SETIDO-771570 format. One record per atom (N, C-alpha, C): residue number from 1; x, y, z. Coordinates in Angstrom, 3 decimals, always signed. Layout:
R   i        u        v        w
R NUM        X        Y        Z
...
END
This chain:
R   i        u        v        w
R   1   +8.572   -1.461  -18.606
R   1   +7.462   -1.099  -19.460
R   1   +6.707   +0.067  -18.828
R   2   +6.480   +1.098  -19.569
R   2   +5.727   +2.252  -19.094
R   2   +4.262   +2.056  -19.466
R   3   +3.405   +2.247  -18.499
R   3   +1.966   +2.095  -18.716
R   3   +1.402   +3.329  -19.413
R   4   +0.200   +3.162  -19.932
R   4   -0.456   +4.278  -20.611
R   4   -0.776   +5.409  -19.651
R   5   -1.064   +5.086  -18.395
R   5   -1.388   +6.122  -17.412
R   5   -1.199   +5.547  -16.016
R   6   -1.028   +6.441  -15.071
R   6   -0.906   +6.073  -13.660
R   6   -1.316   +7.279  -12.831
R   7   -1.364   +7.068  -11.530
R   7   -1.666   +8.107  -10.553
R   7   -0.432   +8.224   -9.668
R   8   -0.115   +9.424   -9.201
R   8   +1.054   +9.591   -8.349
R   8   +0.680   +9.843   -6.899
R   9   +1.505   +9.312   -6.029
R   9   +1.482   +9.633   -4.609
R   9   +2.309  +10.909   -4.443
R  10   +2.310  +11.482   -3.271
R  10   +2.981  +12.759   -3.038
R  10   +4.498  +12.649   -3.144
R  11   +5.097  +11.687   -2.451
R  11   +6.565  +11.627   -2.402
R  11   +7.209  +11.384   -3.765
R  12   +6.672  +10.541   -4.647
R  12   +7.326  +10.399   -5.954
R  12   +7.298  +11.691   -6.767
R  13   +6.193  +12.413   -6.680
R  13   +6.103  +13.678   -7.409
R  13   +7.167  +14.647   -6.916
R  14   +7.335  +14.729   -5.609
R  14   +8.344  +15.634   -5.040
R  14   +9.757  +15.161   -5.357
R  15   +9.987  +13.852   -5.315
R  15  +11.313  +13.323   -5.692
R  15  +11.637  +13.703   -7.133
R  16  +10.653  +13.518   -8.024
R  16  +10.874  +13.854   -9.433
R  16  +11.143  +15.343   -9.602
R  17  +10.344  +16.167   -8.957
R  17  +10.494  +17.621   -9.083
R  17  +11.861  +18.083   -8.584
R  18  +12.393  +17.389   -7.586
R  18  +13.695  +17.750   -7.021
R  18  +14.852  +17.135   -7.796
R  19  +14.547  +16.318   -8.798
R  19  +15.609  +15.653   -9.554
R  19  +16.297  +14.568   -8.747
R  20  +15.599  +14.039   -7.763
R  20  +16.168  +13.030   -6.871
R  20  +16.337  +11.690   -7.573
R  21  +17.349  +10.987   -7.160
R  21  +17.573   +9.624   -7.665
R  21  +16.906   +8.593   -6.755
R  22  +16.025   +9.056   -5.890
R  22  +15.364   +8.172   -4.928
R  22  +14.183   +7.433   -5.533
R  23  +13.797   +7.773   -6.753
R  23  +12.692   +7.075   -7.403
R  23  +13.099   +5.658   -7.780
R  24  +12.157   +4.738   -7.650
R  24  +12.385   +3.393   -8.140
R  24  +12.511   +3.404   -9.656
R  25  +13.037   +2.326  -10.205
R  25  +13.303   +2.255  -11.644
R  25  +12.035   +2.442  -12.479
R  26  +10.966   +1.742  -12.129
R  26   +9.724   +1.864  -12.900
R  26   +9.091   +3.244  -12.726
R  27   +9.164   +3.782  -11.510
R  27   +8.614   +5.114  -11.260
R  27   +9.376   +6.157  -12.073
R  28  +10.702   +6.073  -12.057
R  28  +11.524   +7.021  -12.813
R  28  +11.218   +6.925  -14.305
R  29  +11.016   +5.709  -14.797
R  29  +10.695   +5.519  -16.218
R  29   +9.355   +6.160  -16.558
R  30   +8.386   +6.067  -15.639
R  30   +7.080   +6.684  -15.907
R  30   +7.200   +8.208  -15.942
R  31   +7.918   +8.778  -14.992
R  31   +8.101  +10.227  -15.000
R  31   +8.856  +10.677  -16.254
R  32   +9.850   +9.911  -16.665
R  32  +10.595  +10.261  -17.882
R  32   +9.677  +10.216  -19.100
R  33   +8.818   +9.217  -19.154
R  33   +7.862   +9.133  -20.262
R  33   +6.892  +10.320  -20.239
R  34   +6.539  +10.779  -19.048
R  34   +5.693  +11.981  -18.941
R  34   +6.426  +13.198  -19.488
R  35   +7.688  +13.332  -19.144
R  35   +8.468  +14.472  -19.636
R  35   +8.539  +14.470  -21.156
R  36   +8.496  +13.282  -21.750
R  36   +8.514  +13.151  -23.208
R  36   +7.103  +13.105  -23.798
R  37   +6.107  +13.313  -22.943
R  37   +4.694  +13.303  -23.320
R  37   +4.280  +12.007  -24.007
R  38   +4.795  +10.891  -23.469
R  38   +4.449   +9.576  -24.005
R  38   +3.459   +8.830  -23.119
R  39   +3.087   +9.396  -21.993
R  39   +2.132   +8.773  -21.076
R  39   +1.475   +9.868  -20.250
R  40   +0.537   +9.471  -19.414
R  40   -0.211  +10.405  -18.570
R  40   +0.042  +10.062  -17.106
R  41   +0.121  +11.093  -16.295
R  41   +0.210  +10.903  -14.847
R  41   -0.824  +11.811  -14.195
R  42   -1.748  +11.204  -13.487
R  42   -2.777  +11.961  -12.780
R  42   -2.268  +12.359  -11.403
R  43   -2.516  +13.609  -11.050
R  43   -2.100  +14.158   -9.760
R  43   -3.371  +14.472   -8.969
R  44   -3.724  +13.612   -8.005
R  44   -4.933  +13.861   -7.221
R  44   -4.850  +15.182   -6.453
R  45   -5.986  +15.835   -6.286
R  45   -5.971  +17.074   -5.510
R  45   -5.513  +16.818   -4.082
R  46   -5.675  +15.597   -3.581
R  46   -5.158  +15.266   -2.247
R  46   -3.637  +15.396   -2.218
R  47   -2.960  +15.061   -3.300
R  47   -1.507  +15.245   -3.395
R  47   -1.174  +16.733   -3.364
R  48   -1.933  +17.507   -4.113
R  48   -1.690  +18.952   -4.140
R  48   -1.852  +19.558   -2.742
R  49   -2.882  +19.144   -2.027
R  49   -3.126  +19.668   -0.680
R  49   -2.029  +19.211   +0.280
R  50   -1.599  +17.951   +0.157
R  50   -0.527  +17.457   +1.027
R  50   +0.763  +18.232   +0.771
R  51   +1.066  +18.529   -0.485
R  51   +2.247  +19.338   -0.801
R  51   +2.126  +20.706   -0.133
R  52   +0.947  +21.298   -0.179
R  52   +0.772  +22.620   +0.426
R  52   +1.033  +22.575   +1.931
R  53   +0.602  +21.509   +2.575
R  53   +0.843  +21.365   +4.018
R  53   +2.330  +21.178   +4.293
R  54   +3.005  +20.370   +3.485
R  54   +4.448  +20.158   +3.672
R  54   +5.225  +21.461   +3.510
R  55   +4.792  +22.305   +2.583
R  55   +5.419  +23.615   +2.409
R  55   +5.159  +24.477   +3.640
R  56   +3.912  +24.512   +4.076
R  56   +3.514  +25.373   +5.194
R  56   +4.252  +25.031   +6.478
R  57   +4.492  +23.744   +6.729
R  57   +5.172  +23.352   +7.970
R  57   +6.694  +23.325   +7.814
R  58   +7.178  +23.696   +6.630
R  58   +8.617  +23.804   +6.417
R  58   +9.339  +22.509   +6.119
R  59   +8.619  +21.448   +5.776
R  59   +9.271  +20.166   +5.456
R  59   +9.882  +20.165   +4.066
R  60   +9.311  +20.989   +3.155
R  60   +9.856  +21.109   +1.806
R  60   +9.841  +22.567   +1.385
R  61  +10.676  +22.887   +0.409
R  61  +10.718  +24.224   -0.182
R  61  +10.629  +24.048   -1.692
R  62   +9.555  +24.532   -2.267
R  62   +9.355  +24.397   -3.717
R  62  +10.163  +25.414   -4.511
R  63  +10.695  +26.407   -3.836
R  63  +11.456  +27.441   -4.524
R  63  +10.572  +28.443   -5.260
R  64   +9.287  +28.351   -5.076
R  64   +8.293  +29.236   -5.697
R  64   +6.966  +28.975   -4.995
R  65   +5.959  +29.695   -5.380
R  65   +4.662  +29.488   -4.737
R  65   +4.071  +28.139   -5.161
R  66   +3.143  +27.664   -4.358
R  66   +2.450  +26.424   -4.678
R  66   +1.768  +26.524   -6.042
R  67   +1.103  +27.648   -6.281
R  67   +0.426  +27.849   -7.566
R  67   +1.385  +27.810   -8.742
R  68   +2.546  +28.441   -8.579
R  68   +3.547  +28.434   -9.660
R  68   +4.091  +27.025   -9.881
R  69   +4.327  +26.292   -8.793
R  69   +4.835  +24.919   -8.902
R  69   +3.872  +24.072   -9.740
R  70   +2.578  +24.102   -9.375
R  70   +1.626  +23.265  -10.101
R  70   +1.312  +23.814  -11.490
R  71   +1.356  +25.120  -11.677
R  71   +1.170  +25.676  -13.030
R  71   +2.287  +25.187  -13.945
R  72   +3.521  +25.176  -13.446
R  72   +4.643  +24.650  -14.230
R  72   +4.433  +23.173  -14.547
R  73   +4.049  +22.397  -13.536
R  73   +3.838  +20.964  -13.742
R  73   +2.757  +20.722  -14.791
R  74   +1.620  +21.394  -14.628
R  74   +0.486  +21.157  -15.517
R  74   +0.628  +21.835  -16.878
R  75   +1.707  +22.595  -17.074
R  75   +1.963  +23.134  -18.416
R  75   +2.356  +22.012  -19.372
R  76   +2.796  +20.886  -18.824
R  76   +3.040  +19.684  -19.618
R  76   +1.746  +18.875  -19.590
R  77   +1.098  +18.663  -20.738
R  77   -0.197  +17.968  -20.742
R  77   -0.131  +16.515  -20.278
R  78   +1.056  +15.982  -20.090
R  78   +1.174  +14.623  -19.570
R  78   +0.799  +14.559  -18.090
R  79   +0.854  +15.679  -17.409
R  79   +0.476  +15.760  -15.997
R  79   -0.916  +16.361  -15.917
R  80   -1.818  +15.641  -15.321
R  80   -3.212  +16.072  -15.265
R  80   -3.708  +16.105  -13.823
R  81   -4.287  +17.241  -13.390
R  81   -4.886  +17.257  -12.054
R  81   -6.105  +16.352  -12.033
R  82   -6.322  +15.710  -10.913
R  82   -7.470  +14.818  -10.767
R  82   -8.331  +15.319   -9.619
R  83   -9.509  +15.811   -9.971
R  83  -10.427  +16.344   -8.970
R  83  -10.886  +15.262   -8.005
R  84  -11.208  +15.681   -6.803
R  84  -11.776  +14.806   -5.784
R  84  -13.261  +14.638   -6.073
R  85  -13.732  +13.406   -6.028
R  85  -15.132  +13.116   -6.317
R  85  -15.796  +12.427   -5.121
R  86  -17.113  +12.466   -5.071
R  86  -17.789  +11.708   -4.009
R  86  -17.411  +10.225   -4.034
R  87  -17.280   +9.646   -5.221
R  87  -16.895   +8.231   -5.319
R  87  -15.570   +7.973   -4.603
R  88  -14.609   +8.871   -4.773
R  88  -13.319   +8.698   -4.105
R  88  -13.475   +8.768   -2.583
R  89  -14.328   +9.661   -2.103
R  89  -14.574   +9.755   -0.659
R  89  -15.138   +8.441   -0.142
R  90  -16.099   +7.870   -0.865
R  90  -16.710   +6.609   -0.442
R  90  -15.687   +5.479   -0.469
R  91  -14.851   +5.438   -1.518
R  91  -13.809   +4.415   -1.594
R  91  -12.802   +4.567   -0.457
R  92  -12.400   +5.804   -0.165
R  92  -11.440   +6.063   +0.912
R  92  -12.021   +5.696   +2.267
R  93  -13.297   +5.949   +2.441
R  93  -13.954   +5.619   +3.702
R  93  -14.057   +4.107   +3.890
R  94  -14.252   +3.393   +2.795
R  94  -14.460   +1.951   +2.872
R  94  -13.198   +1.121   +2.962
R  95  -12.075   +1.656   +2.525
R  95  -10.828   +0.877   +2.515
R  95   -9.644   +1.827   +2.644
R  96   -8.938   +1.715   +3.760
R  96   -7.806   +2.602   +4.035
R  96   -6.549   +1.772   +4.263
R  97   -5.444   +2.131   +3.602
R  97   -4.217   +1.351   +3.763
R  97   -3.538   +1.564   +5.110
R  98   -3.863   +2.666   +5.783
R  98   -3.273   +3.011   +7.074
R  98   -4.122   +4.127   +7.692
R  99   -3.591   +4.820   +8.670
R  99   -4.358   +5.882   +9.332
R  99   -4.181   +7.252   +8.682
R 100   -3.410   +7.337   +7.611
R 100   -3.161   +8.605   +6.932
R 100   -4.311   +8.908   +5.973
R 101   -5.081   +9.978   +6.228
R 101   -6.213  +10.275   +5.343
R 101   -5.779  +10.608   +3.918
R 102   -4.581  +11.176   +3.743
R 102   -4.105  +11.457   +2.392
R 102   -3.880  +10.159   +1.625
R 103   -3.283   +9.167   +2.272
R 103   -3.063   +7.880   +1.602
R 103   -4.384   +7.243   +1.193
R 104   -5.392   +7.343   +2.052
R 104   -6.701   +6.786   +1.719
R 104   -7.278   +7.461   +0.480
R 105   -7.193   +8.786   +0.432
R 105   -7.730   +9.516   -0.721
R 105   -6.926   +9.267   -1.994
R 106   -5.604   +9.177   -1.861
R 106   -4.753   +8.951   -3.030
R 106   -4.991   +7.551   -3.597
R 107   -5.104   +6.557   -2.722
R 107   -5.432   +5.202   -3.192
R 107   -6.815   +5.187   -3.847
R 108   -7.753   +5.885   -3.247
R 108   -9.101   +5.936   -3.811
R 108   -9.085   +6.575   -5.198
R 109   -8.249   +7.584   -5.394
R 109   -8.143   +8.210   -6.715
R 109   -7.677   +7.191   -7.746
R 110   -6.648   +6.418   -7.412
R 110   -6.151   +5.389   -8.334
R 110   -7.206   +4.317   -8.569
R 111   -7.879   +3.923   -7.506
R 111   -8.925   +2.899   -7.636
R 111  -10.075   +3.395   -8.507
R 112  -10.452   +4.664   -8.369
R 112  -11.582   +5.190   -9.139
R 112  -11.285   +5.192  -10.637
R 113  -10.009   +5.355  -10.987
R 113   -9.617   +5.329  -12.400
R 113   -9.167   +3.947  -12.858
R 114   -9.065   +3.014  -11.909
R 114   -8.568   +1.664  -12.182
R 114   -7.170   +1.719  -12.792
R 115   -6.326   +2.556  -12.168
R 115   -4.946   +2.725  -12.619
R 115   -3.983   +2.395  -11.491
R 116   -2.749   +2.046  -11.839
R 116   -1.743   +1.823  -10.804
R 116   -1.325   +3.140  -10.151
R 117   -0.763   +3.008   -8.961
R 117   -0.304   +4.153   -8.185
R 117   +1.210   +4.121   -8.098
R 118   +1.853   +5.233   -8.410
R 118   +3.293   +5.344   -8.223
R 118   +3.529   +5.709   -6.765
R 119   +4.133   +4.775   -6.020
R 119   +4.358   +4.966   -4.594
R 119   +5.364   +3.946   -4.094
R 120   +6.121   +4.336   -3.067
R 120   +6.977   +3.350   -2.401
R 120   +6.467   +3.064   -0.999
R 121   +5.307   +3.597   -0.657
R 121   +4.733   +3.448   +0.673
R 121   +4.455   +1.970   +0.964
R 122   +5.098   +1.445   +1.996
R 122   +4.967   +0.024   +2.339
R 122   +3.547   -0.337   +2.759
R 123   +2.864   +0.571   +3.462
R 123   +1.482   +0.296   +3.874
R 123   +0.570   +0.171   +2.666
R 124   +0.752   +1.048   +1.707
R 124   -0.069   +0.999   +0.498
R 124   +0.216   -0.291   -0.262
R 125   +1.476   -0.636   -0.411
R 125   +1.834   -1.871   -1.112
R 125   +1.233   -3.079   -0.418
R 126   +1.353   -3.122   +0.911
R 126   +0.845   -4.273   +1.680
R 126   -0.671   -4.372   +1.677
R 127   -1.351   -3.234   +1.510
R 127   -2.817   -3.241   +1.565
R 127   -3.449   -3.985   +0.401
R 128   -2.785   -4.005   -0.744
R 128   -3.349   -4.643   -1.928
R 128   -4.518   -3.878   -2.535
R 129   -4.743   -2.652   -2.081
R 129   -5.854   -1.860   -2.611
R 129   -5.636   -1.459   -4.061
R 130   -4.386   -1.206   -4.409
R 130   -4.041   -0.762   -5.751
R 130   -2.775   -1.474   -6.204
R 131   -2.617   -1.512   -7.517
R 131   -1.348   -1.979   -8.061
R 131   -0.346   -0.842   -7.863
R 132   +0.845   -1.156   -7.395
R 132   +1.845   -0.139   -7.101
R 132   +2.999   -0.252   -8.087
R 133   +3.423   +0.903   -8.579
R 133   +4.605   +1.008   -9.426
R 133   +5.686   +1.659   -8.590
R 134   +6.852   +1.075   -8.552
R 134   +7.980   +1.727   -7.921
R 134   +9.245   +1.321   -8.636
END
């Protein structure tokens, strides 16, 4: 079942963009529904910043500039950027699934919208902070 909306973690977004088969069944179904504009996927700015760092340190190659990558993604209205808010900072400060500040902010983004998070991160799943789709 595909939900009306969800929030994405960094790795599922990159797996989808690369056409990887590494996505879990429910995660892949959500991305497919986004491609068909049948659901919404919020992309926290923390995900965008983490992608930029991964590009800068050479861990990933987007095949184009960061701006072009996200402009292409957001040309589909099913993908929506999610601005960082003070509420998310407070939520991230109060409850962190691990020591990764990006994970704290990404979970806080999902919590602020009361939406599930697409992620396979074991720490996030174990934390119980958010409902996880994978």
